C-alpha positions, 0 to 999 in steps of 0.5 A: 660908107665903111664898106667903101675904101676912100683910098681906092675910088676910081672915076669912070665916065663915058664920052662927055663924061669921059671929059669930066673924068680926064680933066678931074686929073687936073689938080686945078679941077680937084682943088676947085671941087674938093679943096682939102678933100681926098682925091680919086685913085684913078681915072678911066676916060671911055671915048672923051673928046679931048676939046680943052687945054689947061693953062695950069698943068699940075696933075693930082698924081692919079693915073689916067687910062684913055680909051677910044675908037680909031675911026671915032671922028669926035676925038682927035688923037693928037690932042689927046696925045697932048693932054696925056703928055700934059697929065704925065708931066704933071705927075700922073701916069697915063695910058692910052688905048686905041681900038682901030675898028671902033667908032664912038660909043662902042658899048651902047645899046645901038648895034648898027653904026649910025650918025648922030649929034653935031661934032665938037672935034673942031672945038678947042678951049682953054681953062685958065687958072681961075677956072674961066674957059675960053674959046681958043680961036676967039678968046671969048669967055663961056660964060652964060648960055648965050656965050655957050651957044654962040661958041658952040655954034661957031666951032661945032661941025653941023655934021655928026659922028658915028656911033655903033656897038661893037661887042669885041671892042666892049669886051676888050675895053672891059678887060683893059679897064679891069686890068688897069683897075687891078694894077692901080687899085689892088696891086698899088701900081701906078 
């Protein structure tokens, strides 16, 4: 598509998609899915749970913006800080913005806060250099549906987490993302 500048494409994801966005900033992931291909110019992760650690800590070099709510029970701030530090050490600039009053999915369609799902915040996975994903505590590989169900059944809390639209936070997060993308994609600042 000639109207798209391939050198200025950003990957943006929300929740589990935000995890994908964050983990795509690791060179190991980029090499697996595009061995000789281009890399994303920037990454923006909205309320992404930080539930995996990579043994191969090389980053693609593209900057990452991590946005999450201070009341979001599925996001562990300490583990997100660890991911931030790993990616920075690996060569990517990382910015983290916390909206203290926000719960998960502040830009969603549901207005009133309500509890949903099972909380994965206690899950912790290790991604080995060959791509094998293991439960950090039992070292079981997430290979196949059966083991995935066993591992998630053991680590996911039965209680859920709050989601709820917050228009003020939505406006601020959209502005923060716009400022980040302008700096990175338009002005070329990393």
